[in-house]
GUNUDO-271821 format. One record per atom (N, C-alpha, C): z, x, y. Coordinates in steps of 0.02 Angstrom, whole numbers, plus 50000, padded with zeros to 5 digits. Example, Ala and Ser with C-alpha at 12.3 -4.5 7.8 and 13.67 -1.06 7.14 Angstrom:
! residues 2
503905066049716503905061549775503905066049835503545064249888503575068449947503945064550002
***
This chain:
! residues 562
519705631658651520075628658595520665624658622520755618458599521325614458621521975617358597522505616358638523165618758617523385614758556523655618258505523855614958444524565617058426524935613058386525635614558371525745621258337525255623758299525375629858262525435636058307525185635558369525215641358414525925643658426526395639058426527095640858439527365645658386527105645158325527345649358270526825654358246526305655458286525765659958265526045666958257525825670558205526095677258193526025681758255526575684658275526575688958334526125694958323525695696258370525245702058364524555700258338524465694158313523805692058288523435688658346522845691258362522445688058415522235681158393522255676458439522055669658423521305668758421520945673658449520215673258451519915679758426519315679258397518935685158376518245684758408517875690258403517185690358427516715689558368516435683658358515985682558301515325686258307515195689058367514575692858378514715700358381515265702458350515445709558351514895713858320514575711258267513985714458238513395709758244512815712658252512215708558258511985705658191512205708858137512015706558070512455710058019512435707757957512805711157903512525718157892511865719157890511615726057883511855730757938511945728157999512205732358053512915734558038513315730058010513995731857990513995736957934513555736057885513515740657829513315747657853512825748057897512615754457924513185757957960513565754157997514145756858033514655759757984514785756157930515265758457880515025764757844514385764857827514095770757794514175776957838514055776057903514125781557950514855783857956515305779057960516005780757973516385783157911516185780757852516575782057792516175785757738515645789157757515165791957710515445795357649515965799457656516215803357599516725799457557516965793857582517455789957544517115786057488517505784457437517245780357382517205773157404516625770157397516525763157416516675758457357516375759957299516455755657241516585759857179516965756857133517115760057069517065754857015516755756856959516675752156903516605756156838517005754456789516995757856724517065765456731517465767656779517585774656789517075778256833516535774856850516015777756893516155776056966516105781157010516215780257081515575781557120515465777657173514935779257220515225779157290515045784157330515295784657398514905780057444515145779457504514785775457554514105778457568514065785057571513425788357584512935787157527513175787657465512735786357407512515779057407512975774557422512805767457426512255766357477512305769657535511795768957586511115771057562511085776557523510445778857496510155773757448510575770957404510335765857356510095759557392510455757557445510255751657484509565752757514509445758557542508795760157571508235759957519508385762457460507885762457407507705755357386508215751157380508085744257359507675740657413507875741557476507495738357531506785740957534506705747457523506035750457524505595747457469505875746457409505485743357355505255736457375505705732557405505525725757427504935726157476504965730857523504455731257575503785733957551503795738657505503175742157487502895740257418503285736457378503045734957310503075727557292503235723357341503245716157328502905712557386502795706057377502505701857429503045698157469503675700057458504225696657492504225698157566504385693057606504415693957679505085691357704505215692757767505855690757797505975683257788506585681657766506775674757757506675672157687506285675657645506195673557575506865674157539506945670057487507575669957450507515674057386508045677957374508105681857312508745679957277508695678257214509295676557174509575682957143510235683457142510585688857108511025685757055510915687756992511265684456937511555689856891512175691756905512515696756864513255696656880513665699356835514385699856850514525705756896515155707456904515345713056948515145719756918514595722356943514345728956924514155732656988514075739156983513875743057042513195740857069512775738157025512125735757047512175730057098512715726357094512775720357136512755721957210513215726357235513185727857307512535731257327512255735357284511615738657300511075733357311511015728657264510505723457270510635718857328511265716857337511425712057390511315715057459511605720857471511525724057536510805726257548510475728457494509775730457500509325724657518509455718857486509065712857501509165710657573509795710757596509945708857665509605713657715509615720157699509285724957743508535723657745508255721357690507545719857688507365713357723507885709757747507765703557784507755697357740507955698057676507945692257631508595688257636508565682257610509155677957603509385678157531510025679557520510285680357452510515673657424510315672257363510535666357326510975668757269511625668757278512075671057225512095665957169512005668357107511935663957050512415665956994512775661056969513235662156914512845664256851513005670156822512635672356763512735667956702513255663756703513385659356645513035652656651512635651856702512275645556709511805644356650511735638056633511245635956583510555636156614510015636056572509345635956601509235630256650509505624356635509395618656680509755619756747510345622756746510695624256808510325629556848510065634456813509655639656847509045636456879508705632156842508095628956867508235625056930508785621256930508965617356989509075621957049509455627257040509625631557096509015635457121508615637957075508025641857096507505637557131507395631557105506905627157137507155624257202507805622557203508085619857264508065625057320508205631257304508215636557354507515639257369507045638157323506375640957332506375648457322506815650957278506865658157266506195660957243505995666557272505365669857252505495676357213506125678257209506295684457173506975683757141507105687957090507745687857057507895694857030508525696757034508765702556997509295699856949509195701256884509605697956833509815703056780510425702356756510655706556701510285704556638510065709556599509665708256539510015703356491510675703356489511045699056445510865691656454510625689956514510495682856530509745681556541509335686656531508615685956545508275680956499508545679956438508235675156392508245668156420508755666556461508785659956493508255659456548508155664856584507645664956636506955663856606506825666856548506175666056515506015658656502506535654756487506425647756470506185643556529506335645756590506195641356648505765644556701505615650956696505295654456751504615651556770504245648956723503585646056738503635639756779504225636756782504335630656821504605632256891504665638656908504935640756972504405644357014504595646257075504155650057119504285657557114504695659657067504895666657062504295670957041504155676057081503605680757067503865687757051504405689757084504685696457074505305695957030505295699456973505855699456926506085706656916506725707856930507025714456918507585713556868507565717356813508075716856762508495723156763509125722456745509575728156743510025727756682510285733456662510755733956605511435735856631511955734056592512635735056615512765742356636512515747056598512675754156612512185757656658511725754056690511195757256729511455761856784511995759856818512245764056872512835768356851513045767656789513555772256763513235779056754512625778956729512225785056724512445789656668512055794956656512225800056607512285797356537512645801256496512745799356426513155792956420513665792256463514095786356459513695779956471513265780056522512865774156536512395772456479512105777556448511655776456391512025773556331512625776156320513035773656264513225766356275513415764756337513605757856353513015753156340512425755056365511835750756356511645750056283511705755456244511555755156173512045750556137512685751456152513205747456118513135740056134513015738556198512955731556219512375728156183511825731656176511225728556147511225728756070511405734556042511305735555970511925734655927512505735455956513115734855916513455728055930513555726555994513875720256011513375714356012512735715956009512205710756007512275705756065512375708456125512485704256184511865703056225511285705656201510665704856239510155701356195510135694656198509625691056159508915693156180508465693056133507765695056148507465690556202507065693656245506735689856298506055692956312505625689056342504945691356358504785689456430504835694356474504675693356545504185698856565503545697856553503035703156561503015706256631503195702356682503145704856750503765708556773504275708756730504915711656750504865719256761505235721556812505295728656827506025730556819506155736356791506845738456781507165740556847507815739656852508195741556911508125749056925508135753056872508055760256881507375761856912506855758456889506185759756916506155757656990506495752257006506515749857076506795755357121507355758257100507665763557140507225769757144506895771357089506455777257089505855776257135505525770557130504955769157173505165768457246505755765657256506005764657324506175771157360506265776457320506435782957350505825786357381505225783857367504615787057391504495786157465504725780557493504615779057564505255776157595505295776557660505845773357696505715765857703506245761957704506135754757715505895753557786505565747857796505325746057862505915743557905505835743857970506335741058015506255733458016506805729958006506795722658008507275720358062507045716258106507465713558159507825707358133508465708058120508865702458093509325699858147509285693458162509725690258210510335687458175510885686858212511495684358179511445676958161510935673558188510835666558170510395665758108510095671158084509695670858023510135669457963509845666257912510235664757852510345671157811510975672457795511135678157752511185675857680511505670057669511625667657601511475660257596511175658357540511185651357517511705651357462512305649157481512875649657435512995642757405512845642057341512885635457311513605633557294513755627257312514425624657299514545624457224515175624757206515345625057135515185618757096515045613357131514865607257095515455603657065516065604757092516655601557063516655594057076516265591757125516235584557139515525581857134515085585357102514405582957094513915588757088513265587157098512735592257092512825597457147512765603857129512865609157178512335608957232512555610657293512105610657351512125617557383511585619457416511545625957447511825625957517512405629157526512705629657592512375635357630512115633857689511755638857729512255642757771512345649157752512815653457788512415658757826512475658857891512125663857931512505670457931512175675657955512515682057964513125681158008513065677158060513615675958107514195672458072514055667458031514585664057994515015668957955514685673157916515045677657871515385683257910515055685957961515365691158002515985688358037515945682258062516515679158095517105678758048516985676357987517545675757940517835682557922517405687557917517635694357903518085696857959517875695658022518275697758079518935693858084518905687458066519515683458065520015686158013519755687757954520185690557901520445697457920520035701257955520245707957976520865707458021520855702758068521445701558110522055699958068521965695358021522525692957981522795698457935522335702057903522545707157855522825713457889522565715057947522835720757984523565719458002523705713358021524395711458036524825711857973524515711157916524875711657852524945718657826524725723557864524825730557844524205734157819523635730657817523025733857794522795739157845522605744957819522405750457863521725753157842521355755357892520705758257882520745764457837520285765057790520195770857747520745771757694521225767157690521795768257646521835763557586521475757957588521605752657539521195753357475521485750757421521135749957357521175742657337520615739257340520575732157322520375731557249520685726857215520475725057147520045718757151519425719257129518965713557131518845711057060519275706357040519215703256974518805696856977518835693457034518425687557044517695689657053517225685857029516515687857034516275687757105515885692957124515635693457193515115688157209514845684757158514375679357174514735673157199515415673157195515815667757221516015669357293516025664357336516125665457407516795668757422517315667457383517975670457394517925678057390517675680657334517625687857325517065690857367516555686957382516005689457422516255691657491516635687357524516875688957591517505693257589517995691157549518655694357551518655701157516518175702357472518155708757436517535712757453516945710157435516335714057442516205716057515516315711457562516185712957632516785715957667517375713357654517975715757688518115723057673518025725157610518145732157593517665736757630517045734657638516565738657675516765739257748517035733857775517225733757846517765738857862518235740057815518805744357830518795751057792518245752557758518205758857722518665759257662518755753657628519195753457570518815755357506519185756957453518905757857387518935751057352518385748957323518335742457290518245743657215518765742157176518735743157104518495736557073517885736857045517575730857017517775729756944518005723856929518175721856861517605717556835517255720056784516665716556760516835710256721517345710656679517535704956637518295704256635518595700556682519325699956683519605696056624519165692656586519415689156526519575694156470519275700056474519455705556428520095708656455520665705856435521295707656467521475714956456521305717856398521465724856386521095729356435520455727956445520055731956492520295730756563520475724656579520715722956645521355726856661521815726956614522445730556624522315738056632521815740656596521645747756604521395749056675520995744356702520755745056770521335744956820521825740656808522395740256853522815746756852522815750056794523185756356789522775762256817522125761256824521685766756844521865769356914522035764856958522205766657026522845762957048523215765957095523785762457123523515757957179523325751957159522985747357204523465744457256523175742057310523575739357365523475731957376522885729257357522735722157367522375719357306522595713557284522265709957230522135702857253521505700657247521345693657261521245689957195521435683657195521365679957133521515672557142521475668957087521655661857085522275661057042522575655257045523205654057010523165655856936522615653956903522555655256831522525662756816522225666656861522185673956851522875677056856523255675256907523935677856915524365675856855524285669656833524675667256776524515671156713523865672556701523675676256641523965683256642523945686456700524225693256705524975693256691525315688356718526045687956709526235686856636525775684056597525915682856526525735688856482525545694456513525415700656477526025705256482526365706656426526985710656429526885717456463526315720656451526205727356479526095727156554525895721456581525795720956653526445722056691526985719556662527625719956696527895727056700527615731656661527845738556661527465742956710526995740056748526575744056793526965746356855526685751256889526955753756951526645749757009527045745757043526805741557098527015744357166527185750657169527475753457230526995753657289526335753657275525845754057329525575747157348525745742057310525475735357323525745732657389525295730057431525495727057495525565719557490525075716457459525105709257447524535707257402524575701257375524025698257338523825691957374523195690057369522935684457407522655679357360522895673157364522695667857318522295662557355521785659957321521385654457349521015651057292520555646657309520135643557258520445637457225521105637357219521465631757190522185632357211522585627257199523285627357221523675632757183524075636457221524525641457191525165637957170525335638157107525915634657082526555638657095527085635157109527715638457130527975643257078527965641357015528255645756965527845652256958527185651756970526765657756968526935662357027526985659357086527145663357146527825666657140528315662857116528985665657109529005671257057528675670257002528665675356949528295681556973527755680657010527375686457035527815690757081528185687357125528625690957171529175694657132529425691357081529945694457040529685700657004529075700356977528805705856937528545711556981528165709857034527845715057074528235717157135528705712957157529075714357217528695712757281528105709957274527685708157332527455700857325527305697657381527125690557378526395689457361526255683457335525575680857333525505676357394525055678057439524965674157500524385669357490524525663057499524025657957485523605656557547522955656057537522505654057590522095648057567521645645857611521255639857596520575640357630520075637957595519405637657623518915634657575518285634557595517755631657554517135635957560516675634857514516025638257519515725637057588515785630957612515475629057676515795632357737516375635757726516715638857783516785646457773516375649257732516255656457726516775661157696517345659757668517625653157654518275651557690518625656357721519325655357738519415651457803519855646457801520045642557860520765643757880521205644057830521915644957844522215650157797522785652857817523135657657774523865657957794524285659757747524985660957762525065667857795525535668657840525665675257868525815680257813525575686457821525625691457767526235695857773526585695657830527135700257839527785697757808527775691557783528365688857750528125683957697528595681957655528415677257602528205670557633527625668057611527425661457631527795656257590527755650057612528065644757573527565642257522527745642557459527295640457406527105633057416526475631757407526235624857416525915623857484526055628257531525755627857597525165632757601524645630657635524055634957643524085638757709524655638457743524755642257803524505638757865524225642757911523985640157974523285642857987522935640058036522245642258048522195649658066521705652958038521575659858057521245659958126521185665658159520925665758227520255662158237520185659258296519575655658316519415649758271519925646858241519835641258195520265635358218519965629558223520335623558239520375619058178520965616258167521075611658110521375605158137521125599658113521425593258129521455588958066521955584758064522025579858009521825573058037521285570358010521005564158035521065558457985521185552458010521195546557966520485543957955520425538557919519755535957902519365533657964519725532558019519385530458081519205536458124519355542558100519195548558138519705550158192520305547258187520835548558236521335553558207521615557858250522115562658229522755558958210523075561258156523705558158134524285562458158524885559658154525485563258175525695568258122526075573458141526335578158092526705574358036526585576357974526895573257916526495567657886525995565057923525575559657897524955562557864524755559957805524165562657770523515560257801523005564257793522335562557816521855567857791521225567257810520735572157788520745578257833520785584157802520785590457839520085591757865520025592557930519375593957962519425600358003518865603858009518895610458040518275611758082518355616158131517785618958166517945626158186517425630158188517505637258203516855640758187516795647158205516175650758196515995652058123516465651058077516325652158006516055645957971516045640258006515795634057976515035634257969514795632457911514095633357892513595629457935512945630957923512415627857962512195621157933512445619457875512245613257841511995614657772511805609457735511545610257667510795611057668510565615657628509855617357624509445611257603508955609557644508495603957628508865597357614509435596257647509805590157634510155587857699509765585257745510025583257810510515577357804510405573057753510845567257745511545569457725511595574057676512245576557655512575580457711512175584257749512445587957806512755583157857512395577757872512645572857919513285569557895513315568257830513895564757802514535568957802514465575557804515055579757799515335581857868515065578957921515315580357988515545573958023516085574458059516295569258106516225572458175515695570458211515505573958272515385581258255515765585958285515665592958267516225595558222516585591058191517125593058145516885592558073516945597958035516755597957965517295594657924517095589657884517575586057843517615589457774518205592057757518265596057696518305591857633518495585457640518585581357580519265582257548519705586157581520385587257555520885583357596521365580157563521905576657596522465581657609522695581857671523205586757690523705583757739524255587357749524745585557800524905591857840525115590957902525365596457943526085595057962526525600057954527215598957974527315600758047527925599958071528065601058142527955608258164527975612958116527885620058132527145621858139526705617358118525995618958119525745621958054526135621458000525925623757934525605617857897525065619457861524695614257826524815614457751524755608657721524845608057649524315603357621523955605657570523455601457537523805596957487523665590557493523955585857444523475585257384522835584457398522355584257343521645583057370521165583357323520485581557340520455574057352520125572157406520085565057423519765561057367519255564057335518885560457283519245560457216519765564757209520115565157145520785561557147520935558457203521565554657208521555548957158522145547757128522215542457077522565536457109522265530557101522555524557130522915520557076523585520557079523995517157029524355511357062524135505357048524455499257075524525499557151524015502157184524025502557257524345508857284524645512857242524955519057263524475524957254524455529357303524055535457296524445540657257524145542957202524455548157162523995554257164524275559957180523875566057188523955570557127523395572157094523425576257034523805582857043523745585957102524105592257114524845591457103525125585957127525845584857121526045584257048525645580557009525785579756938525745586556903525215590256917525125596756885525665601656904525855601756968526375606456990527035605056955527175598756945527805596856911527795598956838527275596956802527255598256730527185605756715526835609356760526745616556749527405620356751527925617456781528575620656784528945620356717528705616056671529015615656604528895622256569529415625156541529355631956514528925632456450528725626756422528295626956363527565625256379527415624456444526735622656465526385628856493525775630156469525385635656496524935633356553524545627956542524105625256593524095617656587523935614256642523905606956641523375604556690523025599356671522545595956715522685588556715522705585456774522855578356780522255574556808522115568856779521555564656802521775557356802521365553256834521475546056832520975542856784521205538256744520765534656697520835527156710520325523256692520345516056706520935512556671521225507756706521775503856678521715496656703521685491756658521585484756678522145481956720522755484656713523325481956749523445485456816523345492056818523545495956877522955499256912522345497156897521725500156923521585506856889522065511556896522005517956862522685519856833522665524256784523275526956755523215534556753523775537956753523785545256752523715547656680523265552456670523205555756605523225563256616523595566756572523625574056579523385577356515523025582856525522825587256470523235593656477523555595656422524025601256424523835606556374523835612856397523775618656352524485621156340524685621356278525375623256262525485630756272526075632256299526295639156301526755640556243526995635256212527425635556153527205629956107527015631756046526745626855999527245621455981527885622455995528395617455978528415611756028528045612256082528055607056134527805600456105528145595056123527965588356098527805583756157527465578356141527305573256191527945570156219528435569056176529055566056197529425570456248529395576956237529715581556285529405580856354528745580256356528405579556420528595572956454528635567656414528805561156443529515561256472529975564156436530665564556461530705568856524530325574256523530325578756580530045575156642529515571356633529215567656689529685562256716530065559056671530535553956693531075556956738531245563156725531755566456765531495569056832530835570256836530565573756893530035570056934529805564356908529295560556944529485553256948529305550057004529435542957009528985539056960529175532956944528875529256889528115528856889527815526956946527095525956946526695532456939527045538156945526705544656937526735547256865527115543756822527175546056753526495545756717526315550856679525695550356641525755545056586525265540556586525245535556533524975538556469524525543456477524215546656420524335554256424524505557056367524615564356362524195566956304523805572056318523385574856265523435582456267523535585556210523565592856205522875595556187522715601256215522065604356204522135611856202521645615156172521665622456167521495625956232521065622756273520885625656338520635620256384520645621756449520395617256500519755620056530519275615756546518665618256577518815621256646518505626956660518635630456723517985632556755518015633556820517445636256857517385643656845516885646756875516775653856865517345658256889517775655556934518345659556958518995657256927518965652556879519575650456845519895644156872519555640656917519815634456943519725628856892520275625356877520235619856829519795614256857519305612156818518815607256841519005600256816519345596656859519555589956840518965585356828518425586456866517825582256857517565582656785517555588856758517315589756690517805586756640518455587656653518965584656610518855577156607518745574156665518675566856667518025564556634517485568156646516845566356615516905566556539517205571956513517285572556440517755567256413518275565656451518755560656428518425553756422518045551956474517735545356473517185544656421516885550356402516395550156348516725548656281517325551156272517665550856207518165545256200518325541956256518855536856253518645530556290518905524956267518795518556300519465515656320519515513256383520155510756407520135503256423519635499856396519575492656409519985488756359
***
């Protein structure tokens, strides 16, 4: 690795390199954890706990079913489509042990989105929550899917409580639309049949594909990022170095997993990291149900919470959240979108602990950089490269720029993906030599700390000036009557583009004039929003990231600027 400016300020005690081949595969890591932490609780959901030893038994049953009751073979793709439930780690780890490649699928996808992902990946199997099976029925005949496993929310809660949950969800809350999937097998039956025999031995190499992790599609049609076992293990080991320096200890931690595990952030930082260190992972099935979410937070004295800016902001706006006991909390970790200063400051004020911002992408398994965890990071900075990671800021000619100058953030390291599934052209386009081009505009200061200015494709060009939506949003979000804000560029005959903002009010008395006056005081002229529109909500991704692309698409459908 070339010497880089950040080494001078690298956190003392953090190794600059990790061994990406520490485990031969993810199943090898899981087996090690089951052996070492057998009696400890691995996962908890809706009051139900399963130990590492119990999890190991369920994983074997699932893998055995794949081997003895399906036609699936090593390398075949299996889609998993459900929220955070105990079934998720069982199915995911069981599929990996069986030698399959996991295709994580957002349960809120429309039938057309499902069809694209299943056909693009060539998925031959799926495990899906019954609540969403009616959508699968609409498209399954157009796919290669042969094996269908359905599950109910309460299946692993068990006993009377699990039965009551399943009855209420289907018959009282009416959350399970009717569906007809004649070939479907229930998750419970899978585990029962899988208990009859041991799974077969599968030789998994660390270069084999573990996940086809589809990009969120914030800049276009989602693509399947090919993540090998080595990619994901490397990122896990990199995070282990960083988090250990931040006070994380083996067998002691309680992680709150409110972000969905089908998203790369929670997949690596929660589902896999907790297994690596013998932590208890408390799964939040529906974080939008704030009452239930707060009950989960009170259930245990948690030590680590991962989230996105909107999640932290929502919690801070709950009066009862501020009355909780935060004495065991070590830190919270933010990613997925920019962490706004007022949210970070308020979080520190309420909890007494920092939100440490990191940065990464689906294509990088996901983490590339993070702020040091032993002290407060600087809000707005994404920190410095984690171990065995190189970062450079390149201009359009592929040359490194000087500190303080903007350019495209590019990276290389063992966590960088193998390319896009069945898309060699897109794979080629996202690399400059062996440097992965993130598509984000960033700067590095003299200390070696990096700051994201904005998405390269979302930059707004106003009369020849580059305007970054993040800067506009960060400014307006500080207004005490603003709850959320999204900024986009719209066509303008005089200035090429003009700034438009969509605002969710935090106070109904907020007016357009107040925003304009506020912007005059805090932003230079060409950055002022020409158009201001109030809305009840902003479109967000599955993890709560505001989707400017959707805002812009909807805006251009409804408005003309000629």
